[in-house]
C-alpha positions as CSV (number, residue, x, y, z in Angstrom):
1,M,-35.5,-45.1,-7.6
2,L,-31.6,-45.4,-7.8
3,L,-31.6,-42.1,-9.8
4,R,-33.8,-40.4,-6.9
5,E,-31.6,-41.8,-4.3
6,L,-28.4,-40.3,-6.1
7,T,-30.2,-36.7,-6.5
8,E,-31.2,-36.9,-2.9
9,D,-27.6,-37.7,-1.7
10,T,-25.5,-34.9,-3.9
11,H,-25.9,-32.6,-1.0
12,T,-24.0,-34.8,1.1
13,G,-20.8,-34.1,-0.3
14,R,-19.9,-37.1,-1.9
15,S,-16.8,-37.4,-3.7
16,K,-17.2,-36.9,-7.6
17,G,-15.9,-40.2,-8.3
18,K,-18.6,-42.0,-6.1
19,V,-21.4,-39.9,-7.6
20,L,-20.4,-40.7,-11.3
21,N,-19.9,-44.5,-10.3
22,E,-23.3,-44.5,-9.0
23,L,-24.4,-43.0,-11.9
24,A,-22.6,-45.8,-14.0
25,A,-24.5,-48.5,-11.9
26,C,-27.8,-46.8,-12.8
27,I,-27.1,-47.1,-16.5
28,A,-25.5,-50.7,-15.5
29,A,-29.2,-51.5,-14.3
30,A,-31.3,-49.7,-17.0
31,I,-29.4,-51.2,-20.1
32,D,-28.4,-54.5,-18.8
33,V,-24.4,-54.1,-18.4
34,D,-21.8,-56.8,-17.3
35,I,-19.2,-54.8,-16.2
36,Y,-18.7,-50.9,-16.0
37,N,-15.9,-48.3,-15.5
38,V,-15.5,-44.4,-14.6
39,Y,-12.6,-42.6,-15.6
40,L,-12.2,-39.0,-13.9
41,V,-9.7,-36.4,-15.4
42,D,-7.2,-35.4,-12.6
43,E,-8.1,-32.0,-12.0
44,A,-4.6,-31.0,-10.9
45,A,-2.4,-32.8,-13.8
46,K,-5.3,-31.6,-16.3
47,S,-4.2,-34.3,-18.4
48,P,-4.1,-38.0,-16.9
49,L,-7.3,-40.3,-16.2
50,N,-8.0,-42.0,-12.9
51,V,-10.1,-45.1,-13.0
52,F,-12.6,-46.1,-10.7
53,D,-13.4,-49.8,-12.0
54,W,-15.7,-52.1,-10.8
55,F,-13.4,-53.6,-8.3
56,A,-13.2,-50.4,-6.1
57,C,-16.2,-48.7,-6.7
58,Y,-16.3,-47.1,-2.9
59,C,-12.7,-47.9,-2.0
60,S,-10.6,-45.1,-0.8
61,G,-7.0,-44.8,-2.1
62,P,-5.0,-43.8,-4.8
63,P,-6.4,-44.6,-8.3
64,R,-5.5,-48.3,-10.0
65,H,-5.0,-47.1,-13.3
66,V,-3.7,-43.8,-14.6
67,W,-3.3,-42.8,-18.5
68,N,-2.6,-39.6,-20.4
69,F,-5.5,-39.2,-22.5
70,E,-3.7,-37.0,-25.0
71,R,-1.6,-40.0,-25.9
72,K,-4.7,-42.1,-26.8
73,S,-3.4,-45.3,-26.1
74,V,-6.6,-46.8,-24.6
75,L,-10.2,-46.7,-25.4
76,A,-11.0,-44.5,-22.5
77,A,-8.1,-42.1,-23.3
78,H,-9.3,-41.9,-26.8
79,V,-13.0,-41.1,-26.0
80,A,-11.8,-38.3,-23.6
81,N,-9.5,-36.6,-26.2
82,T,-12.1,-36.9,-29.1
83,K,-15.4,-36.2,-26.9
84,E,-17.1,-38.7,-28.7
85,A,-19.1,-41.8,-27.9
86,V,-17.7,-45.3,-29.3
87,R,-19.4,-48.7,-29.7
88,L,-17.5,-51.7,-30.6
89,K,-18.3,-55.6,-31.2
90,D,-16.5,-58.7,-31.8
91,V,-14.0,-58.0,-28.6
92,F,-12.4,-60.8,-27.4
93,T,-10.1,-61.4,-24.5
94,F,-7.7,-64.5,-23.7
95,C,-8.4,-66.2,-20.3
96,S,-6.1,-67.7,-17.6
97,W,-8.4,-69.2,-15.2
98,S,-5.2,-70.0,-12.6
99,D,-4.6,-66.5,-12.0
100,C,-8.1,-65.2,-13.0
101,F,-6.8,-62.3,-14.7
102,V,-6.8,-61.8,-18.5
103,F,-5.3,-58.8,-20.7
104,G,-8.2,-57.4,-22.8
105,L,-7.6,-56.4,-26.4
106,F,-9.5,-55.3,-29.7
107,L,-9.1,-56.6,-33.2
108,Q,-6.6,-54.7,-34.9
109,D,-7.6,-50.9,-34.1
110,D,-4.9,-48.3,-34.3
111,R,-6.9,-45.7,-32.8
112,F,-6.3,-47.2,-29.3
113,P,-3.5,-49.8,-29.6
114,S,-3.3,-50.8,-25.9
115,G,-6.9,-52.1,-26.1
116,L,-9.1,-51.6,-22.7
117,G,-5.9,-51.3,-20.9
118,V,-7.4,-53.5,-17.9
119,E,-7.3,-57.1,-17.2
120,Y,-10.8,-59.1,-16.6
121,S,-11.4,-62.7,-15.5
122,C,-14.6,-63.1,-18.3
123,K,-15.1,-62.9,-22.0
124,V,-16.0,-59.3,-23.0
125,Q,-17.7,-59.1,-26.6
126,Y,-19.1,-55.6,-26.7
127,V,-17.9,-52.1,-25.4
128,L,-19.9,-48.6,-25.3
129,C,-17.9,-45.8,-24.2
130,L,-19.0,-42.2,-23.6
131,P,-17.6,-38.7,-22.3
132,I,-18.8,-37.1,-19.4
133,L,-18.9,-33.5,-20.5
134,Q,-19.1,-30.2,-18.1
135,Y,-21.5,-27.3,-19.3
136,T,-18.4,-25.7,-20.3
137,G,-17.5,-28.6,-22.8
138,E,-14.7,-29.7,-20.8
139,V,-14.0,-33.4,-19.8
140,L,-15.2,-34.3,-16.6
141,G,-14.5,-38.1,-17.4
142,V,-15.4,-41.1,-19.2
143,V,-17.9,-43.9,-18.4
144,E,-17.1,-47.3,-20.0
145,L,-19.6,-50.2,-20.3
146,L,-19.0,-53.8,-21.3
147,R,-21.1,-56.9,-22.2
148,E,-19.8,-60.3,-22.1
149,T,-20.0,-63.0,-24.8
150,G,-23.8,-64.3,-25.5
151,K,-25.4,-61.1,-24.8
152,N,-26.7,-58.4,-27.5
153,P,-24.8,-55.8,-28.9
154,F,-25.0,-52.1,-27.8
155,T,-27.8,-50.2,-29.8
156,Q,-28.2,-46.7,-30.8
157,E,-30.9,-46.7,-28.4
158,D,-28.9,-47.7,-25.5
159,E,-26.3,-45.1,-26.6
160,E,-28.9,-42.6,-26.6
161,L,-30.4,-43.3,-23.3
162,T,-26.8,-43.5,-21.9
163,N,-25.9,-40.0,-23.3
164,S,-29.0,-38.6,-21.4
165,L,-28.1,-40.2,-18.1
166,V,-24.6,-39.1,-18.5
167,V,-25.7,-35.5,-19.2
168,W,-27.9,-35.8,-16.1
169,G,-24.8,-36.9,-14.3
170,A,-22.7,-34.1,-15.4
171,L,-25.4,-31.6,-14.1
172,A,-25.9,-33.7,-10.7
173,V,-21.8,-33.2,-10.4
174,Y,-21.9,-29.5,-11.2
175,Y,-24.7,-28.9,-8.5
176,M,-23.1,-31.1,-6.1
177,Q,-19.6,-29.2,-6.3
178,L,-21.6,-25.9,-6.3
179,Y,-23.1,-27.0,-3.0
180,V,-19.8,-28.2,-1.6
181,S,-18.2,-24.7,-2.7
182,V,-20.9,-23.0,-0.9
183,A,-20.7,-25.3,2.1
184,K,-17.0,-24.6,2.3
185,Q,-17.0,-20.8,1.7
186,K,-19.7,-20.8,4.6
187,K,-17.6,-22.7,6.9
188,M,-14.5,-20.5,5.7
189,N,-16.7,-17.2,6.2
190,E,-17.3,-18.6,10.1
191,F,-13.6,-19.4,10.6
192,L,-12.4,-16.0,9.6
193,L,-14.9,-14.3,11.7
194,T,-13.6,-16.4,14.4
195,V,-10.5,-15.3,13.7
196,T,-11.4,-11.7,13.5
197,R,-13.0,-11.6,16.7
198,S,-10.3,-13.3,18.5
199,V,-7.2,-11.4,16.8
200,F,-8.5,-7.9,16.3
201,Q,-10.4,-7.5,20.0
202,D,-7.3,-8.5,21.9
203,I,-4.0,-7.2,20.6
204,V,-2.1,-6.8,23.6
205,S,1.2,-7.7,21.8
206,I,2.8,-8.8,18.5
207,D,3.8,-11.9,20.2
208,T,0.0,-12.7,21.2
209,V,-0.9,-12.3,17.5
210,I,1.7,-14.4,16.5
211,M,0.7,-17.0,18.5
212,K,-3.0,-16.8,17.5
213,I,-2.3,-16.6,13.8
214,M,0.1,-20.0,14.3
215,N,-2.8,-21.6,16.1
216,Y,-5.4,-20.4,13.6
217,A,-3.3,-21.8,10.5
218,K,-2.7,-25.2,12.4
219,T,-6.6,-25.7,12.4
220,L,-7.2,-24.3,9.0
221,V,-5.0,-26.7,7.3
222,D,-5.0,-29.7,10.0
223,A,-1.3,-29.0,10.3
224,D,1.0,-30.7,13.3
225,R,3.2,-27.7,13.6
226,T,3.3,-24.1,12.4
227,A,5.6,-21.4,12.2
228,L,5.7,-17.6,11.5
229,F,8.7,-15.7,10.4
230,L,8.5,-12.1,10.3
231,T,10.6,-9.9,7.7
232,D,13.3,-7.6,8.6
233,T,13.5,-5.1,5.7
234,R,16.5,-3.8,6.6
235,S,18.5,-7.0,6.7
236,R,16.3,-8.6,4.5
237,E,16.0,-11.7,6.7
238,L,13.4,-13.8,8.2
239,Y,13.3,-14.1,12.0
240,A,11.2,-16.0,14.5
241,R,10.0,-14.6,17.8
242,V,7.6,-17.4,18.7
243,F,8.4,-21.2,18.0
244,D,6.0,-24.3,18.3
245,M,7.9,-27.0,19.4
246,G,5.1,-29.8,19.6
247,D,4.7,-32.3,22.0
248,E,7.6,-34.5,20.4
249,T,11.4,-34.1,21.0
250,E,12.9,-32.3,18.0
251,A,15.3,-35.6,17.9
252,S,12.5,-37.8,17.2
253,Y,10.4,-35.4,14.9
254,R,10.3,-36.2,11.1
255,T,9.1,-33.5,8.6
256,K,7.1,-35.2,5.7
257,T,5.0,-32.3,4.4
258,I,5.7,-28.6,4.3
259,L,3.3,-25.9,3.1
260,C,5.1,-22.3,3.3
261,M,2.8,-19.3,2.5
262,P,3.5,-15.5,2.6
263,I,1.7,-13.0,4.2
264,S,1.4,-9.6,2.5
265,I,0.1,-6.1,3.2
266,R,0.2,-3.6,0.6
267,G,2.1,-5.6,-2.1
268,C,4.9,-6.1,0.5
269,V,5.5,-9.6,2.1
270,I,5.7,-8.8,6.1
271,G,6.0,-12.5,7.1
272,V,5.9,-16.2,6.1
273,V,3.8,-18.9,7.9
274,Q,5.2,-22.6,7.5
275,M,3.0,-25.4,8.3
276,V,4.5,-28.8,8.7
277,N,2.9,-32.4,8.7
278,K,-0.9,-32.4,7.5
279,L,-2.3,-34.8,9.9
280,T,-4.9,-36.1,7.1
281,G,-2.6,-36.7,4.1
282,I,-0.7,-33.8,2.3
283,F,-1.2,-30.2,1.7
284,T,-3.7,-29.7,-1.1
285,Q,-4.5,-26.9,-3.6
286,D,-7.6,-26.2,-1.4
287,D,-5.0,-25.7,1.5
288,E,-3.3,-23.2,-0.6
289,E,-6.4,-21.3,-1.6
290,A,-7.9,-21.2,2.0
291,F,-4.6,-19.7,3.5
292,D,-4.6,-17.1,0.8
293,M,-7.8,-15.9,2.2
294,F,-6.7,-16.2,5.9
295,A,-3.5,-14.6,4.9
296,V,-5.3,-10.9,4.2
297,Y,-6.5,-11.1,7.9
298,C,-3.2,-12.2,9.4
299,G,-1.6,-9.3,7.2
300,L,-4.1,-7.1,8.7
301,A,-3.6,-8.3,12.4
302,L,0.2,-8.2,12.1
303,H,0.1,-4.7,10.9
304,Q,-2.3,-3.5,13.4
305,A,0.1,-5.0,15.9
306,K,3.2,-3.5,14.8
307,L,1.3,-0.3,14.7
308,Y,0.1,-0.7,18.3
309,E,3.8,-1.5,19.3
310,K,4.9,1.5,17.8
311,V,2.1,3.7,19.4
312,R,2.8,2.0,22.8
313,R,6.6,2.6,22.7
314,S,5.9,6.3,21.5
315,E,3.8,6.7,24.5
316,Q,6.6,5.5,26.8
317,K,8.7,7.7,25.0
318,Y,6.7,10.7,25.7
319,K,6.2,9.8,29.3
320,V,9.8,9.8,29.5
321,A,10.1,13.0,27.6
322,L,7.3,14.5,29.7
323,D,9.1,13.5,32.9
324,V,12.5,15.4,31.7
325,L,10.8,18.4,30.7
326,S,8.4,18.4,33.8
327,Y,11.7,18.2,35.9
328,H,13.4,21.0,34.3
329,N,10.2,23.4,33.7
330,Q,9.2,23.3,37.2
331,A,10.2,26.0,39.8
332,T,12.1,24.3,42.8
333,P,11.0,25.0,46.3
334,D,13.8,27.4,47.0
335,E,12.9,29.5,43.8
336,V,9.6,29.9,45.0
337,T,10.5,30.7,48.6
338,Q,12.9,33.4,47.1
339,M,10.2,34.6,44.7
340,C,7.9,34.9,47.4
341,S,10.3,36.9,49.5
342,R,10.8,39.8,47.3
343,E,8.4,42.6,47.9
344,V,8.0,44.1,44.2
345,P,9.1,41.0,42.4
346,D,11.0,42.3,38.9
347,D,10.3,38.9,37.5
348,M,7.8,36.1,37.0
349,P,8.1,32.6,38.4
350,E,11.0,30.4,37.0
351,L,8.3,28.0,35.7
352,I,7.2,30.3,33.0
353,L,10.3,31.9,32.3
354,K,11.8,28.4,31.6
355,N,9.5,28.0,28.7
356,Y,10.5,30.7,26.8
357,R,13.3,30.5,24.3
358,H,16.4,32.8,23.8
359,V,15.1,34.4,20.5
360,P,15.5,38.0,19.5
361,Y,11.9,39.4,20.1
362,H,9.4,36.5,20.9
363,N,11.1,35.9,24.7
364,W,10.3,36.4,28.2
365,S,10.4,39.8,27.8
366,H,8.1,40.3,25.2
367,A,5.4,38.2,27.1
368,F,5.9,40.3,30.3
369,S,5.2,43.4,28.1
370,V,2.1,42.4,26.5
371,A,0.8,40.9,30.2
372,H,1.9,44.4,31.5
373,A,0.0,46.1,28.8
374,M,-3.1,43.8,29.1
375,F,-3.0,44.5,33.2
376,T,-3.1,48.1,32.3
377,V,-6.0,47.7,30.2
378,L,-8.0,45.6,32.7
379,M,-7.1,48.2,35.5
380,T,-7.7,51.5,34.0
381,T,-10.9,51.0,31.4
382,S,-14.5,50.6,32.6
383,H,-14.5,47.2,30.9
384,E,-17.4,44.7,31.7
385,F,-15.4,41.4,31.7
386,T,-16.5,39.0,34.4
387,H,-13.6,37.9,37.2
388,L,-12.9,34.9,35.3
389,E,-12.3,36.3,31.9
390,S,-10.2,39.1,33.1
391,I,-8.0,36.6,34.7
392,S,-7.9,34.5,31.7
393,L,-6.8,37.4,29.7
394,F,-3.9,37.9,32.2
395,V,-2.8,34.4,32.1
396,A,-3.2,34.3,28.2
397,C,-0.7,36.9,27.8
398,L,1.9,35.5,30.2
399,C,1.6,32.3,28.0
400,H,0.9,33.3,24.6
401,D,4.1,33.1,23.0
402,M,5.3,30.1,25.0
403,D,8.1,28.0,23.4
404,H,8.3,30.6,20.2
405,R,11.0,29.4,17.8
406,G,11.5,33.0,16.5
407,K,9.6,31.7,13.3
408,T,6.1,32.3,11.7
409,N,3.4,30.2,11.1
410,S,4.1,30.3,7.4
411,F,7.8,29.3,7.5
412,M,6.8,26.1,9.7
413,V,4.6,25.3,7.3
414,K,6.8,26.1,4.4
415,S,9.3,24.0,6.0
416,A,7.0,20.9,7.0
417,T,8.1,21.1,10.7
418,P,6.5,18.6,13.0
419,L,4.3,21.3,14.6
420,A,3.0,22.2,11.4
421,A,2.0,18.5,10.7
422,I,0.1,18.6,14.1
423,Y,-1.7,21.9,13.8
424,S,-2.6,22.9,10.2
425,T,-3.9,26.3,11.2
426,S,-2.5,28.9,13.5
427,T,0.6,26.4,14.4
428,M,2.3,28.4,16.8
429,E,-0.5,29.7,18.5
430,H,-2.0,26.1,19.3
431,H,1.4,25.3,20.6
432,H,1.4,27.9,22.8
433,F,-1.7,26.7,24.4
434,N,-0.7,23.6,24.6
435,Q,2.7,24.5,26.5
436,T,0.3,26.2,29.0
437,I,-1.7,23.2,29.4
438,A,1.3,21.3,29.9
439,I,2.4,23.4,32.7
440,M,-1.1,23.1,34.5
441,Q,-0.7,19.6,34.6
442,N,2.3,19.3,36.6
443,E,1.8,18.9,40.3
444,G,1.2,21.9,42.2
445,H,1.0,24.0,39.1
446,N,-2.6,24.2,38.3
447,V,-3.8,27.9,39.5
448,F,-7.2,26.9,38.7
449,E,-7.6,23.6,40.4
450,Y,-10.2,25.0,43.1
451,L,-12.6,26.3,40.3
452,T,-15.7,23.8,39.8
453,S,-15.9,22.1,36.5
454,D,-17.9,24.5,34.5
455,Q,-15.5,27.4,35.6
456,Y,-12.5,25.3,34.8
457,K,-13.7,24.5,31.2
458,Q,-14.7,28.4,30.7
459,V,-11.2,29.4,32.0
460,L,-9.4,27.4,29.4
461,G,-11.5,27.9,26.5
462,D,-11.3,31.6,27.1
463,I,-7.5,31.2,27.1
464,K,-7.3,29.1,24.2
465,H,-9.7,31.7,22.5
466,C,-7.4,34.7,23.7
467,I,-3.7,33.0,22.5
468,L,-5.4,31.8,19.2
469,A,-6.4,35.3,18.8
470,T,-2.6,36.7,18.8
471,D,-2.6,35.3,15.4
472,L,-2.8,38.0,12.9
473,A,-4.5,36.0,10.2
474,L,-7.3,35.9,12.6
475,F,-7.5,39.6,13.7
476,F,-9.3,41.2,10.3
477,G,-12.0,38.8,10.5
478,N,-12.2,39.7,14.8
479,Q,-12.1,43.5,14.2
480,S,-14.5,43.3,11.3
481,K,-17.4,41.5,13.4
482,L,-16.6,43.7,16.4
483,K,-16.9,47.0,14.4
484,G,-19.9,45.7,12.4
485,L,-21.5,45.3,15.9
486,F,-20.2,48.7,17.2
487,D,-21.3,50.9,14.0
488,E,-24.8,49.2,13.9
489,G,-25.2,49.8,17.5
490,K,-25.8,46.0,18.2
491,F,-22.7,45.7,20.5
492,C,-23.6,44.6,24.3
493,W,-21.5,43.6,26.9
494,D,-24.1,41.2,28.4
495,E,-23.6,39.0,25.2
496,K,-20.6,36.4,25.8
497,D,-19.9,36.3,21.9
498,H,-19.7,39.8,22.0
499,R,-17.0,40.2,24.7
500,R,-15.0,37.4,23.4
501,L,-14.8,39.7,20.5
502,V,-13.5,42.4,22.7
503,M,-11.2,40.0,24.4
504,A,-9.4,39.4,21.0
505,N,-9.0,42.7,20.0
506,C,-7.7,43.5,23.5
507,M,-5.1,40.3,23.0
508,T,-4.0,41.8,19.4
509,A,-3.5,45.5,21.0
510,S,-1.8,44.0,23.9
511,D,0.4,42.0,21.6
512,L,1.5,45.0,19.4
513,C,2.1,47.3,22.4
514,S,5.8,48.0,21.3
515,M,4.1,49.8,18.8
516,Y,2.7,52.8,20.7
517,K,5.6,53.2,23.2
518,P,7.9,56.4,23.1
519,W,9.9,56.6,19.9
520,D,13.3,55.9,21.3
521,I,12.1,52.6,22.9
522,Q,9.9,51.8,19.9
523,E,12.8,52.4,17.6
524,K,15.0,49.8,19.5
525,L,12.3,47.4,19.7
526,V,11.7,47.5,15.8
527,Y,15.2,46.5,15.3
528,V,15.0,43.6,17.7
529,I,11.8,42.4,16.1
530,M,13.7,42.9,12.5
531,E,16.6,41.0,13.3
532,E,14.3,38.0,14.3
533,F,12.3,38.2,11.1
534,W,15.9,38.6,9.1
535,Q,17.3,35.4,10.7
536,Q,14.2,33.5,9.4
537,G,15.0,35.2,6.0
538,D,18.6,34.0,6.0
539,E,17.1,30.3,6.9
540,E,14.6,30.6,4.2
541,K,17.5,31.3,1.5
542,L,19.3,28.5,2.9
543,K,16.4,26.4,2.2
544,G,15.9,27.8,-1.2
545,I,12.8,29.9,-0.4
546,S,12.5,33.7,-1.6
547,P,11.7,35.5,1.8
548,I,9.3,38.6,1.7
549,P,11.0,41.9,1.5
550,M,10.0,42.4,5.4
551,M,12.3,39.5,6.3
552,D,14.8,40.1,3.7
553,R,18.1,41.5,5.0
554,A,19.1,42.5,1.7
555,K,16.1,45.1,1.6
556,Q,16.8,46.9,4.8
557,D,16.3,50.2,2.8
558,Q,12.4,48.9,2.6
559,L,12.0,48.9,6.4
560,P,10.3,52.4,6.8
561,Q,7.7,51.8,4.3
562,C,7.1,48.4,5.9
563,Q,6.9,49.8,9.5
564,V,4.3,52.8,8.2
565,G,2.2,50.0,6.2
566,F,1.9,47.8,9.3
567,L,1.0,50.8,11.4
568,M,-1.6,52.2,9.3
569,G,-3.0,48.7,8.4
570,I,-2.9,47.1,11.5
571,C,-1.8,48.7,14.6
572,L,-3.9,52.0,14.3
573,P,-7.3,50.0,13.3
574,C,-6.9,47.9,16.3
575,Y,-6.1,50.8,18.8
576,E,-8.8,52.8,17.4
577,L,-11.4,50.2,17.4
578,L,-10.6,49.5,21.2
579,A,-10.6,53.1,22.2
580,Q,-14.3,53.7,20.7
581,L,-15.2,50.6,23.0
582,L,-12.7,51.5,26.1
583,P,-12.4,55.2,25.6
584,E,-9.6,55.0,28.4
585,S,-7.4,53.1,26.1
586,Q,-7.0,56.3,23.8
587,P,-3.2,56.6,24.7
588,M,-2.6,53.7,22.9
589,V,-3.9,55.3,19.5
590,D,-2.0,58.7,20.6
591,G,1.4,56.8,21.2
592,A,1.2,55.4,17.5
593,K,0.2,58.3,15.9
C-alpha cells in the first residue's frame, strides 16, 4: 500500500529527498527497522552527502549533517564511495540519558573511523547500509537501516529485499525528475511564448523593450529588482537607459543576492541583466539555465529594437533630405510665370533642368536633344501609338538621364556605389526613373494627376519601360524580338507587347540621335562624349581598375575605330529597323551613313 501511494505521488513534484525518505519508511516497515536515515549526494558540490534523518523526515531547511564521501570517515560516506552494501552487527553506543543524545561508535573498524557519525538516544546493535544508484551507475544517495539491541541481525534476505526496493526507488526518482523536468520545460515554453507575443508584437522603442525584458526577468527568477545594461562597443562601457528603483528608498535597500547574466547575439555581448535579491531564497543553477534560454529571446528583441530605431532614424533623415531636395528641385512661382510668358521657350521648366548634373555629355542639353528627336518621330511618322503612350515616350525622353553622374553602370557596380547596392541591374536607368517619380510626388508637379487609376498605372509603367530601354545592355534583346516579329510578318500595332518593343527601339534611336546629325555637329558631340568617357577612365585608373580602350585617354588613336564599330554594330541596326517599321524615319539611316 505504501509503495502504491508513493508511486501515485511521484507526479506531484515532490523533492527527491522526501521521495527517498518515504521509500526508506516503506523498507523499514517491510523488514522491521527501528531507525532509518537517508543521505543524498549534493548535486551542486558533487561530493558532500546531505542527511535526511528520522528527526526531520519532512522538515524544510538546510541538511543537519554533511560529509565528504570521498574521505570515507563515516559508514554512509564509505558506502557512497565504494558503491557496495555493508551489514554490521554487535554495534554498541554509550548512553547519556540526561541529555538524551549519545555518540555511536563501531568496534574498531578502520574503514569508517568516525562510525555512524550521528547521535542516538538508544542502543543500536545491527546496521544495514546500501547505496542508491541511478541507471547510469552514479550514486544518488545512501539508505542506512538500524535495529536496536534485542532484535535479530540483518540477513541476506533482508539485504536482497532492501536492494530490490532501493532499485525501484531509484527508478521512481528518475521518472519523478523526468516529469518535473518536462513540467518545468512546459512552463518555460509557455513563459517564452508570452514573452515573444508581448515583446515582438509591440516594438515601439528600445526603452519599451528594455522595460519588458526587465519585468519578465523579474518574473522568471522571482527577483525583487532588475537592471539591464547595454554595451557601447566604441567606449567598451556599459550604460543603462531605464532603472528599476523598486518600492523602497535607496538608503534603506539592502542587496543580499545577485544574479548577473549576459545577453548575446551572434556571439557578441550586447547587454547584461542584473537581478537583485531573489524573493524566495537564493539564486540557483536552475535560475541561470532558465535565463540562458530567456536571454536568446532578449538578444533577438534588443537587436530588432536597435534595427527598428535605425530604420526610424533613417526614415526621419530621408524625410529631411527629401524636404531639402524638394525645395531646391521645385520651380518657384516666379520661374513658372516667367516661363509661361515666353512665346517660344528656348528652355524647359527649371524643375527638370535642376535635376540634371553638370557633366560633359549626359546633361540637360542631351535630354533636350533626345526629347526633340522623339518629338520629331511622333509628329512626322505614321505610328499607331496611343495618346498616353506618346506622352509617356516624350516625358521619358525628358527624364531618361536625370541625375546622371557621368559614369556607366559598369563603373557603378565595380566601384560598389550605394546606387549599385540598391539596383543590381540597369543601375542608372532605375535611378533616373525614381528621380522622375520623386518630382511627380512634389505638390503641384504631377502632370498625370487627373488621369484615372488605370491610366496612371499604365503611364508610369510605360515611362519606366522606356527609360530602362535606354540601357544598351537591353537593346540587343529588344531588337532581336522586334526584328523577328517583323521578318516573320507577325508584327501587329494592335498588340500592346509589340508596340512596347517599338517604343523601346524609338527610345534607343532617340538616345543615339547625335550619331545621325550633320558631320560638323556629330564631330563636336563625339569629343564631348569621349571627354566624359575619358574622365571615367582616369578615375578608374586611380582606383586601380584598367579601363576599356574606348575610355582610356592614352588610347585616343583608337577613337575612329571605336566610333565606326559603334555605328555599325548598334546605331545603324537600330535606325534601319525603325525605318522598316516607320519609313518616315529614314533620315536617321541616311544621316548615320
